[in-house]
Structure formats: structure tokens, C-alpha cells
C-alpha atoms as a printed R data frame, in Angstrom:
    type eleno elety resid chain resno       x       y       z
1   ATOM     1    CA   MET     A     1  86.793  92.567  42.739
2   ATOM     2    CA   ARG     A     2  90.511  93.485  42.022
3   ATOM     3    CA   ASN     A     3  89.797  97.006  43.435
4   ATOM     4    CA   CYS     A     4  88.190  95.621  46.425
5   ATOM     5    CA   LEU     A     5  91.379  93.551  47.122
6   ATOM     6    CA   LYS     A     6  93.407  96.273  46.523
7   ATOM     7    CA   THR     A     7  91.730  98.137  48.972
8   ATOM     8    CA   LYS     A     8  91.696  95.920  51.630
9   ATOM     9    CA   ARG     A     9  95.263  95.192  51.111
10  ATOM    10    CA   PHE     A    10  95.997  99.063  51.301
11  ATOM    11    CA   HIS     A    11  94.016  99.231  54.641
12  ATOM    12    CA   TYR     A    12  95.751  96.298  56.004
13  ATOM    13    CA   THR     A    13  99.111  97.677  55.136
14  ATOM    14    CA   GLN     A    14  98.130 100.997  56.764
15  ATOM    15    CA   GLN     A    15  97.346  98.923  60.153
16  ATOM    16    CA   CYS     A    16 100.653  97.100  60.024
17  ATOM    17    CA   LEU     A    17 102.663 100.325  59.577
18  ATOM    18    CA   LEU     A    18 100.580 101.929  62.368
19  ATOM    19    CA   ILE     A    19 101.387  99.075  64.728
20  ATOM    20    CA   ALA     A    20 105.084  99.234  63.710
21  ATOM    21    CA   LEU     A    21 105.148 102.666  64.595
22  ATOM    22    CA   PHE     A    22 103.656 102.198  68.108
23  ATOM    23    CA   LEU     A    23 106.275  99.167  68.726
24  ATOM    24    CA   PHE     A    24 109.135 101.517  67.638
25  ATOM    25    CA   MET     A    25 107.936 104.506  70.115
26  ATOM    26    CA   ALA     A    26 107.418 101.949  72.913
27  ATOM    27    CA   ILE     A    27 111.093 100.311  72.348
28  ATOM    28    CA   ALA     A    28 112.572 103.965  71.923
29  ATOM    29    CA   ALA     A    29 110.660 105.021  75.371
30  ATOM    30    CA   LYS     A    30 113.498 105.489  78.059
31  ATOM    31    CA   ALA     A    31 111.701 103.766  81.017
32  ATOM    32    CA   GLN     A    32 114.544 103.774  83.440
33  ATOM    33    CA   ALA     A    33 114.489 101.818  86.778
34  ATOM    34    CA   GLY     A    34 113.533 103.836  89.815
35  ATOM    35    CA   LYS     A    35 111.412 107.052  90.184
36  ATOM    36    CA   THR     A    36 108.687 107.688  87.460
37  ATOM    37    CA   VAL     A    37 105.812 109.903  87.304
38  ATOM    38    CA   TYR     A    38 102.075 109.067  87.023
39  ATOM    39    CA   GLN     A    39 102.511 105.894  88.581
40  ATOM    40    CA   PHE     A    40  98.856 105.604  89.676
41  ATOM    41    CA   VAL     A    41  97.999 104.526  86.008
42  ATOM    42    CA   GLU     A    42  99.672 101.073  87.125
43  ATOM    43    CA   LEU     A    43  97.234 100.444  89.895
44  ATOM    44    CA   PRO     A    44  94.700  97.851  89.435
45  ATOM    45    CA   ALA     A    45  91.370  99.708  89.002
46  ATOM    46    CA   SER     A    46  88.809  96.841  88.971
47  ATOM    47    CA   ALA     A    47  88.195  94.035  91.285
48  ATOM    48    CA   ARG     A    48  88.868  90.978  88.780
49  ATOM    49    CA   VAL     A    49  92.407  92.530  88.051
50  ATOM    50    CA   GLY     A    50  92.981  93.076  91.615
51  ATOM    51    CA   ALA     A    51  92.284  89.661  92.666
52  ATOM    52    CA   LEU     A    52  94.336  87.944  90.057
53  ATOM    53    CA   GLY     A    53  97.616  89.648  91.195
54  ATOM    54    CA   GLY     A    54  97.173  93.247  90.003
55  ATOM    55    CA   VAL     A    55  98.430  93.031  86.363
56  ATOM    56    CA   PRO     A    56  96.782  93.093  83.034
57  ATOM    57    CA   GLN     A    57  95.254  89.448  81.917
58  ATOM    58    CA   ALA     A    58  95.042  87.709  78.680
59  ATOM    59    CA   ILE     A    59  91.380  86.396  79.220
60  ATOM    60    CA   ALA     A    60  89.086  87.108  76.451
61  ATOM    61    CA   GLY     A    61  85.453  87.216  76.817
62  ATOM    62    CA   ASN     A    62  83.031  90.132  77.381
63  ATOM    63    CA   ASP     A    63  84.577  91.687  80.558
64  ATOM    64    CA   LEU     A    64  85.043  95.261  79.997
65  ATOM    65    CA   ASN     A    65  87.401  95.681  83.044
66  ATOM    66    CA   LEU     A    66  89.893  93.615  81.384
67  ATOM    67    CA   ALA     A    67  89.837  95.135  78.172
68  ATOM    68    CA   THR     A    68  90.384  98.889  79.759
69  ATOM    69    CA   CYS     A    69  93.906  97.846  80.844
70  ATOM    70    CA   ASN     A    70  94.561  95.450  77.682
71  ATOM    71    CA   PRO     A    71  92.889  97.111  74.662
72  ATOM    72    CA   ALA     A    72  93.237  94.047  72.345
73  ATOM    73    CA   LEU     A    73  90.731  92.287  74.648
74  ATOM    74    CA   LEU     A    74  87.948  94.609  73.311
75  ATOM    75    CA   SER     A    75  85.417  93.146  71.048
76  ATOM    76    CA   PRO     A    76  81.821  93.036  69.913
77  ATOM    77    CA   LYS     A    77  81.091  91.022  73.114
78  ATOM    78    CA   THR     A    78  82.424  94.000  75.210
79  ATOM    79    CA   GLU     A    79  80.246  96.423  73.389
80  ATOM    80    CA   GLU     A    80  77.335  98.706  75.135
81  ATOM    81    CA   ARG     A    81  78.697  97.998  78.451
82  ATOM    82    CA   ALA     A    82  79.669 100.364  81.167
83  ATOM    83    CA   ALA     A    83  81.971  99.498  84.157
84  ATOM    84    CA   VAL     A    84  82.354 101.592  87.284
85  ATOM    85    CA   ASN     A    85  85.319 100.706  89.774
86  ATOM    86    CA   TYR     A    86  86.431 102.009  93.256
87  ATOM    87    CA   THR     A    87  89.471 100.977  95.199
88  ATOM    88    CA   ASN     A    88  90.240 101.976  98.702
89  ATOM    89    CA   TYR     A    89  94.017 102.093  99.073
90  ATOM    90    CA   VAL     A    90  96.227 102.421 102.199
91  ATOM    91    CA   ALA     A    91  96.509 105.977 103.954
92  ATOM    92    CA   GLY     A    92  93.164 107.070 102.664
93  ATOM    93    CA   ILE     A    93  94.341 106.880  99.154
94  ATOM    94    CA   SER     A    94  91.310 105.998  96.698
95  ATOM    95    CA   VAL     A    95  90.928 105.291  92.895
96  ATOM    96    CA   ALA     A    96  87.913 105.438  90.896
97  ATOM    97    CA   ASP     A    97  87.488 104.210  87.232
98  ATOM    98    CA   ALA     A    98  84.867 104.308  84.701
99  ATOM    99    CA   ALA     A    99  84.468 102.848  81.196
100 ATOM   100    CA   TYR     A   100  81.992 102.401  78.326
101 ATOM   101    CA   SER     A   101  82.439 100.368  75.174
102 ATOM   102    CA   PHE     A   102  80.570 100.991  72.039
103 ATOM   103    CA   HIS     A   103  80.473 100.547  68.047
104 ATOM   104    CA   THR     A   104  80.352 103.294  65.577
105 ATOM   105    CA   LYS     A   105  79.784 103.187  61.793
106 ATOM   106    CA   TYR     A   106  83.023 105.353  61.384
107 ATOM   107    CA   ALA     A   107  85.118 102.307  62.280
108 ATOM   108    CA   PRO     A   108  85.147  98.763  61.890
109 ATOM   109    CA   GLY     A   109  86.340  97.737  65.320
110 ATOM   110    CA   THR     A   110  85.342  98.263  68.826
111 ATOM   111    CA   LEU     A   111  85.930 101.711  70.901
112 ATOM   112    CA   ALA     A   112  85.957 102.345  74.433
113 ATOM   113    CA   ALA     A   113  86.175 105.702  76.528
114 ATOM   114    CA   GLY     A   114  86.894 106.068  80.096
115 ATOM   115    CA   LEU     A   115  89.020 107.936  82.912
116 ATOM   116    CA   VAL     A   116  90.769 106.930  85.840
117 ATOM   117    CA   TYR     A   117  91.111 109.374  88.805
118 ATOM   118    CA   LEU     A   118  93.262 109.133  91.830
119 ATOM   119    CA   ASN     A   119  92.728 111.014  95.053
120 ATOM   120    CA   SER     A   120  95.652 110.878  97.553
121 ATOM   121    CA   GLY     A   121  93.892 112.941 100.090
122 ATOM   122    CA   LYS     A   122  95.449 115.655 102.244
123 ATOM   123    CA   SER     A   123  99.263 115.490 103.015
124 ATOM   124    CA   THR     A   124 101.264 117.495 105.428
125 ATOM   125    CA   ARG     A   125 103.742 120.160 104.101
126 ATOM   126    CA   TYR     A   126 107.135 120.364 105.783
127 ATOM   127    CA   ASP     A   127 109.915 122.683 105.312
128 ATOM   128    CA   GLU     A   128 113.609 122.171 104.807
129 ATOM   129    CA   TRP     A   129 114.044 122.017 108.806
130 ATOM   130    CA   GLY     A   130 111.327 119.382 109.240
131 ATOM   131    CA   ASN     A   131 108.529 121.681 110.671
132 ATOM   132    CA   ALA     A   132 105.041 121.387 109.481
133 ATOM   133    CA   SER     A   133 103.693 124.317 107.513
134 ATOM   134    CA   GLY     A   134 100.196 123.219 106.586
135 ATOM   135    CA   GLY     A   135  98.877 120.540 104.070
136 ATOM   136    CA   PHE     A   136  98.130 120.205 100.567
137 ATOM   137    CA   TRP     A   137  95.907 118.256  98.254
138 ATOM   138    CA   SER     A   138  96.940 115.653  95.417
139 ATOM   139    CA   ASN     A   139  94.983 114.733  92.646
140 ATOM   140    CA   GLU     A   140  95.712 112.870  89.340
141 ATOM   141    CA   VAL     A   141  93.449 111.927  86.536
142 ATOM   142    CA   ALA     A   142  93.866 109.888  83.008
143 ATOM   143    CA   PHE     A   143  91.528 109.898  80.222
144 ATOM   144    CA   ARG     A   144  91.199 106.685  78.150
145 ATOM   145    CA   LEU     A   145  90.206 106.164  74.384
146 ATOM   146    CA   SER     A   146  90.825 102.753  73.076
147 ATOM   147    CA   TYR     A   147  90.377 101.086  69.862
148 ATOM   148    CA   CYS     A   148  90.724  97.324  68.859
149 ATOM   149    CA   GLN     A   149  90.714  95.612  65.375
150 ATOM   150    CA   GLN     A   150  89.868  92.017  64.958
151 ATOM   151    CA   PHE     A   151  91.773  90.451  61.919
152 ATOM   152    CA   ASP     A   152  90.039  87.344  62.420
153 ATOM   153    CA   THR     A   153  88.526  85.245  65.350
154 ATOM   154    CA   CYS     A   154  91.952  84.535  66.778
155 ATOM   155    CA   PHE     A   155  93.871  87.547  66.266
156 ATOM   156    CA   SER     A   156  93.211  91.185  67.450
157 ATOM   157    CA   ILE     A   157  95.320  94.483  68.018
158 ATOM   158    CA   GLY     A   158  94.339  97.311  70.166
159 ATOM   159    CA   ALA     A   159  95.627 100.514  71.222
160 ATOM   160    CA   SER     A   160  95.004 103.294  73.920
161 ATOM   161    CA   VAL     A   161  95.638 106.724  74.085
162 ATOM   162    CA   LYS     A   162  95.913 108.446  77.898
163 ATOM   163    CA   PRO     A   163  96.163 112.124  78.621
164 ATOM   164    CA   VAL     A   164  97.165 112.697  82.088
165 ATOM   165    CA   PHE     A   165  96.639 115.561  84.328
166 ATOM   166    CA   SER     A   166  98.497 115.672  87.772
167 ATOM   167    CA   HIS     A   167  98.425 118.270  90.715
168 ATOM   168    CA   ILE     A   168 100.475 117.523  93.550
169 ATOM   169    CA   GLY     A   169 100.542 120.323  96.079
170 ATOM   170    CA   GLY     A   170 101.292 123.655  94.142
171 ATOM   171    CA   TYR     A   171 102.928 121.704  91.196
172 ATOM   172    CA   THR     A   172 101.093 120.647  87.954
173 ATOM   173    CA   SER     A   173 102.072 118.253  85.111
174 ATOM   174    CA   VAL     A   174 100.488 117.225  81.987
175 ATOM   175    CA   GLY     A   175 101.392 114.171  80.000
176 ATOM   176    CA   LEU     A   176 100.612 111.963  77.023
177 ATOM   177    CA   LEU     A   177 100.686 108.022  77.518
178 ATOM   178    CA   ALA     A   178  99.837 105.161  75.178
179 ATOM   179    CA   ASP     A   179  99.164 101.269  75.213
180 ATOM   180    CA   VAL     A   180  99.426  98.962  72.305
181 ATOM   181    CA   SER     A   181  98.618  95.189  72.487
182 ATOM   182    CA   ALA     A   182  97.949  92.125  70.779
183 ATOM   183    CA   VAL     A   183  95.719  88.993  71.803
184 ATOM   184    CA   TYR     A   184  95.891  85.695  70.236
185 ATOM   185    CA   LYS     A   185  93.171  83.231  71.038
186 ATOM   186    CA   PHE     A   186  93.397  79.617  70.243
187 ATOM   187    CA   ARG     A   187  90.668  77.764  68.173
188 ATOM   188    CA   ASN     A   188  89.911  75.598  71.098
189 ATOM   189    CA   ASN     A   189  88.531  78.887  72.985
190 ATOM   190    CA   ARG     A   190  90.100  77.908  76.010
191 ATOM   191    CA   THR     A   191  93.527  79.429  75.916
192 ATOM   192    CA   ALA     A   192  94.588  82.912  74.863
193 ATOM   193    CA   THR     A   193  97.996  84.674  74.974
194 ATOM   194    CA   SER     A   194  98.721  88.546  74.965
195 ATOM   195    CA   VAL     A   195 101.671  90.993  74.632
196 ATOM   196    CA   LEU     A   196 101.090  94.444  76.015
197 ATOM   197    CA   LEU     A   197 103.350  97.405  76.121
198 ATOM   198    CA   ARG     A   198 101.957 100.019  78.204
199 ATOM   199    CA   ASN     A   199 102.294 103.589  79.571
200 ATOM   200    CA   PHE     A   200 104.903 104.686  76.989
201 ATOM   201    CA   GLY     A   201 104.822 108.496  76.423
202 ATOM   202    CA   SER     A   202 106.330 111.362  78.033
203 ATOM   203    CA   GLN     A   203 105.531 114.611  80.293
204 ATOM   204    CA   LEU     A   204 104.326 117.536  78.078
205 ATOM   205    CA   ILE     A   205 104.436 119.833  81.009
206 ATOM   206    CA   ALA     A   206 106.776 118.900  83.887
207 ATOM   207    CA   TYR     A   207 105.961 119.630  87.577
208 ATOM   208    CA   ASP     A   208 109.112 122.010  88.172
209 ATOM   209    CA   GLY     A   209 110.870 122.070  84.794
210 ATOM   210    CA   HIS     A   210 112.700 118.672  85.183
211 ATOM   211    CA   TYR     A   211 111.125 115.866  82.979
212 ATOM   212    CA   ALA     A   212 111.040 112.251  84.394
213 ATOM   213    CA   ASP     A   213 110.373 108.984  82.661
214 ATOM   214    CA   THR     A   214 106.964 107.436  82.206
215 ATOM   215    CA   PRO     A   215 106.040 103.800  83.955
216 ATOM   216    CA   PHE     A   216 106.625 102.084  80.628
217 ATOM   217    CA   GLU     A   217 106.345  98.236  80.941
218 ATOM   218    CA   ILE     A   218 106.256  95.110  78.753
219 ATOM   219    CA   LEU     A   219 103.937  92.257  79.885
220 ATOM   220    CA   THR     A   220 103.144  88.976  78.424
221 ATOM   221    CA   ALA     A   221 100.299  86.760  79.546
222 ATOM   222    CA   ILE     A   222  98.476  83.353  78.902
223 ATOM   223    CA   SER     A   223  95.462  82.004  80.275
224 ATOM   224    CA   HIS     A   224  94.101  78.515  79.959
225 ATOM   225    CA   THR     A   225  90.509  77.209  80.957
226 ATOM   226    CA   LEU     A   226  90.347  73.351  81.729
227 ATOM   227    CA   GLU     A   227  88.209  71.310  79.509
228 ATOM   228    CA   HIS     A   228  86.495  69.082  82.084
229 ATOM   229    CA   ALA     A   229  86.596  71.393  85.267
230 ATOM   230    CA   PRO     A   230  85.488  74.832  86.276
231 ATOM   231    CA   PHE     A   231  88.888  76.127  86.484
232 ATOM   232    CA   ARG     A   232  91.100  78.918  84.627
233 ATOM   233    CA   ILE     A   233  94.872  79.580  85.389
234 ATOM   234    CA   SER     A   234  96.609  82.579  84.192
235 ATOM   235    CA   LEU     A   235 100.405  83.408  84.354
236 ATOM   236    CA   VAL     A   236 101.649  86.992  83.594
237 ATOM   237    CA   LEU     A   237 105.411  88.025  83.067
238 ATOM   238    CA   GLN     A   238 105.766  91.606  84.028
239 ATOM   239    CA   GLN     A   239 108.268  94.024  83.655
240 ATOM   240    CA   MET     A   240 109.839  92.130  80.529
241 ATOM   241    CA   GLN     A   241 111.785  95.076  79.358
242 ATOM   242    CA   LYS     A   242 114.345  94.365  81.975
243 ATOM   243    CA   PHE     A   243 115.624  91.143  83.528
244 ATOM   244    CA   LYS     A   244 117.211  92.192  86.698
245 ATOM   245    CA   LEU     A   245 114.372  93.316  89.378
246 ATOM   246    CA   GLN     A   246 116.235  92.823  92.432
247 ATOM   247    CA   PRO     A   247 117.048  95.880  94.370
248 ATOM   248    CA   ALA     A   248 120.648  96.870  94.775
249 ATOM   249    CA   ASN     A   249 120.917  95.454  98.027
250 ATOM   250    CA   LYS     A   250 118.703  92.291  98.152
251 ATOM   251    CA   ASN     A   251 118.361  92.196 101.690
252 ATOM   252    CA   THR     A   252 116.436  95.444 101.974
253 ATOM   253    CA   THR     A   253 112.817  95.853 100.827
254 ATOM   254    CA   GLU     A   254 111.297  98.701  99.086
255 ATOM   255    CA   LEU     A   255 109.825  99.788 102.561
256 ATOM   256    CA   GLY     A   256 113.631  99.944 103.922
257 ATOM   257    CA   SER     A   257 113.292  97.121 106.395
258 ATOM   258    CA   GLU     A   258 116.077  94.479 106.417
259 ATOM   259    CA   VAL     A   259 115.246  90.986 105.280
260 ATOM   260    CA   ASP     A   260 116.888  88.016 106.990
261 ATOM   261    CA   ASP     A   261 119.164  86.427 104.611
262 ATOM   262    CA   ASN     A   262 117.496  82.939 105.674
263 ATOM   263    CA   SER     A   263 114.096  84.210 104.804
264 ATOM   264    CA   ASN     A   264 114.850  83.640 101.055
265 ATOM   265    CA   LYS     A   265 117.081  80.856 100.405
266 ATOM   266    CA   LEU     A   266 116.146  80.760  96.661
267 ATOM   267    CA   PRO     A   267 119.368  81.425  94.248
268 ATOM   268    CA   ASP     A   268 119.560  84.915  92.905
269 ATOM   269    CA   PHE     A   269 118.792  83.747  89.571
270 ATOM   270    CA   VAL     A   270 115.553  81.971  90.383
271 ATOM   271    CA   ASP     A   271 114.149  84.782  92.873
272 ATOM   272    CA   ASN     A   272 114.876  87.308  90.175
273 ATOM   273    CA   CYS     A   273 112.878  85.183  87.598
274 ATOM   274    CA   LEU     A   274 109.967  84.754  90.078
275 ATOM   275    CA   ARG     A   275 109.808  88.468  90.693
276 ATOM   276    CA   HIS     A   276 108.421  88.743  86.934
277 ATOM   277    CA   CYS     A   277 105.794  86.056  87.634
278 ATOM   278    CA   VAL     A   278 102.198  86.549  88.657
279 ATOM   279    CA   LEU     A   279 100.047  83.841  89.104
280 ATOM   280    CA   GLY     A   280  96.115  83.983  89.010
281 ATOM   281    CA   ILE     A   281  93.246  81.308  89.146
282 ATOM   282    CA   GLU     A   282  89.713  81.289  88.842
283 ATOM   283    CA   LEU     A   283  87.148  78.721  89.951
284 ATOM   284    CA   PHE     A   284  83.522  78.967  88.758
285 ATOM   285    CA   PRO     A   285  81.645  76.262  90.388
286 ATOM   286    CA   GLU     A   286  78.424  78.112  88.868
287 ATOM   287    CA   LYS     A   287  78.033  80.273  85.832
288 ATOM   288    CA   THR     A   288  76.975  83.157  87.919
289 ATOM   289    CA   PHE     A   289  79.543  82.789  90.897
290 ATOM   290    CA   THR     A   290  83.411  83.151  90.520
291 ATOM   291    CA   LEU     A   291  86.177  82.656  93.107
292 ATOM   292    CA   ARG     A   292  89.581  84.204  92.350
293 ATOM   293    CA   GLY     A   293  93.066  84.236  93.862
294 ATOM   294    CA   GLY     A   294  96.463  85.679  92.832
295 ATOM   295    CA   PHE     A   295 100.038  85.755  93.913
296 ATOM   296    CA   ASN     A   296 102.493  88.365  93.129
297 ATOM   297    CA   TYR     A   297 106.019  87.309  94.023
298 ATOM   298    CA   LYS     A   298 107.577  90.495  93.495
299 ATOM   299    CA   ARG     A   299 105.171  92.516  95.348
300 ATOM   300    CA   ARG     A   300 105.758  90.127  98.304
301 ATOM   301    CA   GLN     A   301 109.338  90.450  98.168
302 ATOM   302    CA   GLU     A   302 109.316  94.253  97.940
303 ATOM   303    CA   LEU     A   303 106.702  94.895 100.733
304 ATOM   304    CA   LYS     A   304 106.831  92.115 103.017
305 ATOM   305    CA   LEU     A   305 108.275  92.937 106.784
306 ATOM   306    CA   SER     A   306 111.202  90.782 107.668
307 ATOM   307    CA   ASN     A   307 109.829  89.649 110.942
308 ATOM   308    CA   SER     A   308 106.356  89.319 109.892
309 ATOM   309    CA   PRO     A   309 105.586  88.771 105.994
310 ATOM   310    CA   GLY     A   310 102.047  87.708 106.596
311 ATOM   311    CA   MET     A   311 100.113  87.370 103.414
312 ATOM   312    CA   ALA     A   312 101.936  90.140 101.471
313 ATOM   313    CA   GLY     A   313 101.900  89.395  97.522
314 ATOM   314    CA   LEU     A   314  98.232  87.622  98.040
315 ATOM   315    CA   SER     A   315  95.137  88.453  96.426
316 ATOM   316    CA   PHE     A   316  91.529  87.069  96.457
317 ATOM   317    CA   GLY     A   317  88.204  87.829  95.469
318 ATOM   318    CA   PHE     A   318  84.779  87.006  93.869
319 ATOM   319    CA   GLY     A   319  82.627  87.760  91.033
320 ATOM   320    CA   LEU     A   320  78.767  87.536  90.951
321 ATOM   321    CA   LYS     A   321  76.680  87.808  87.598
322 ATOM   322    CA   LEU     A   322  73.057  88.705  87.516
323 ATOM   323    CA   LYS     A   323  71.020  89.218  84.442
324 ATOM   324    CA   ARG     A   324  72.114  92.666  83.720
325 ATOM   325    CA   PHE     A   325  74.726  93.462  86.345
326 ATOM   326    CA   SER     A   326  78.049  92.028  87.340
327 ATOM   327    CA   VAL     A   327  79.271  92.668  90.908
328 ATOM   328    CA   GLU     A   328  82.782  91.985  91.874
329 ATOM   329    CA   TYR     A   329  85.025  92.621  94.968
330 ATOM   330    CA   ALA     A   330  88.757  91.895  95.710
331 ATOM   331    CA   ASN     A   331  91.277  92.295  98.582
332 ATOM   332    CA   ALA     A   332  94.836  92.684  98.011
333 ATOM   333    CA   ARG     A   333  97.296  92.523 100.808
334 ATOM   334    CA   TYR     A   334 100.492  94.611 100.510
335 ATOM   335    CA   THR     A   335 102.097  94.543 103.975
336 ATOM   336    CA   LEU     A   336 100.906  93.208 107.233
337 ATOM   337    CA   GLY     A   337  98.611  95.973 108.084
338 ATOM   338    CA   GLY     A   338  98.222  97.396 104.282
339 ATOM   339    CA   ARG     A   339  95.541  96.243 102.136
340 ATOM   340    CA   SER     A   340  93.166  97.320  99.275
341 ATOM   341    CA   ASN     A   341  89.420  96.808  98.749
342 ATOM   342    CA   HIS     A   342  88.489  96.624  95.023
343 ATOM   343    CA   PHE     A   343  84.647  97.199  94.188
344 ATOM   344    CA   SER     A   344  83.451  96.854  90.488
345 ATOM   345    CA   LEU     A   345  80.155  97.067  88.859
346 ATOM   346    CA   VAL     A   346  79.585  96.142  85.101
347 ATOM   347    CA   ILE     A   347  76.414  96.841  83.518
348 ATOM   348    CA   ASN     A   348  75.166  95.298  80.032
349 ATOM   349    CA   MET     A   349  73.447  98.308  78.450
350 ATOM   350    CA   LEU     A   350  71.743  95.966  75.893
351 ATOM   351    CA   LYS     A   351  69.499  93.858  78.120
């Protein structure tokens, strides 16, 4: 008995040291504001994530797509499930994502493997004088191996390793990224919280010999399902590794358009706090059907047009559960004429 307890304590100590190492690596990562490489790994690949504002969630359950971007959500409920996702972005850009979750006798937790592929299509090449000189293709892919260990029914910790390969024009880059997260589920089975540190790492091979930062980000999330109503609300705080998210010129969006000073009357402090917040809601009047919506304030402020903001920052979608399949769709608005369409299919391999 004592030897068994010592063995358990030894494995527990190893896990704690591994977690501490991941946290140290994440804090030490230099993710500066501005230009970063491999930004496609930040894109919401699944319809459910896209409908809830485009950020990882803290919703515990059997959804493999949520676990692919938050590895601590992997559990025995997600095992033997496969997910296929396709997203049609603006300007002919498309993203495909696939994942499979499983259990092996060589590890006590749950494993998942997958990949995300970005096809930016064909772009026109210009010389230094602005003359067109043919075209080039851009493709990027990130492989993903995730593992989650549940310490009890409430607390779990997960991590993902993601080798990245990028080819843009005649330039190639190779990198290695990682995610680490923790999820705590309250005993009422209706509330869950999460902390996620994602995309820390570095380029192993740079495009032109000049190394750039990776899109490191810290997110905290909470979700709560009402007890007597078919309604769930989620709140995600994004970019928590830095406080100031406003651009240097707060009257200029990321698209370069001028914003009317009267279009946003919020104080700077309030405006900056709201840029961290992403709100998501789910309504499930039937067990087999779910309606979803989300609002990303930061996305709206950065991408809206000053004279016609439209529905920038809003997203919506639905999910339909069948016996073995789950079919989901989402539509996210970026600008007045720019939107993305997300399609997801999740298959339960056990039934």
C-alpha cells in the first residue's frame, strides 16, 4: 500500500513539474504586439467556436471540436469521435480541420490527433515598382497532438504540441507551437472555468532568416448553464497577457479607415476592457437542436467601417444532433461585405 501511494505521489509530482515547465515556457515566450507568424492557428476552425465569437470556450461535454482548441476539455466522453471542419473565409481563403480522439493503454488520459490546413489561394506578385510579375500560392499546415489528464471529476489539465509548416511564395518556414490549459468543472455540472495559454513556441526555420514572434495568447473563460431554462452563456477574456488592446491611433481601425470620434463614446478604459471580452450564448429548446450567437467587441472595433459598421463582430449558427452525427453551421461577420461560413461534422465512432 505504501509503495502504491509513493508511486502515485511520484507521478503526481512529475505532472506538476511538467505543468510548471509549460507555464514557465509560456510566460517566457516573447509575443509582442504587431506582426506575428502562423496567424492561421488562431482562426476558429469549427462552426461552434465560430458561432460563439471565434475564441476557445470553457464548455465541458463531449464536443471534440471544443477540445481541439482547449486540450483540457478532452475526456472519456470525447473518445472515439472524429471531427471534420471546413471554413470559407473572404478573398478565397479556406481552412480545413480534422481531428480524432482516442484512448490508449499506454497513457491514463485521453489523446487526440489532428491537423489544420490553410489555403490562401493564388496571389499576384508585384516588383518594387508596383508592376505585376506573375502569381504565387500560399499554403500552411499545423499538425496537432493533444493529451489531457483528469485528476478528479472536476479538474483536468491538457496540452497540445503543434508542428507548423508554412510556404508563402518562394519562402518556407517551420515552427513548433504548444498549448496548455486547465479546466475546473463545478460540482453542479452547470458551470466550468478555464485558463488557456496557446501558441507559444518559436520558428525553427524562418522565411528569410529573420525570426518573428508567434501569436502567443492567454485566455480565461467561464460558461454557465441555467438550471431551469435551456440556455447557456459564456464569457471569454482574450489577450490577457497584455492590457492595452487599442491601436496607437484609437480613431483608426485595422483596415486603416478613420473612425468618427462620436461613433464610440465609451471612455478609453471601458473601451479597452471590452476589447478583451467575447460573449457567447446557446439556446437548446430541443436536445437535438441548438441555436448559437456571439459578439466579439474587439473584432468589431478593428474591422468595422466608420460610415457603415453593419454587423461586424457578430456571429450566429446552429447545431443539429442525430444518432451518430452532429452537423453544425456558423456565419461570422467581419466587415460590411466580409464574412466567413463554417461547416462542421462530428461522428461518434462507437455507435
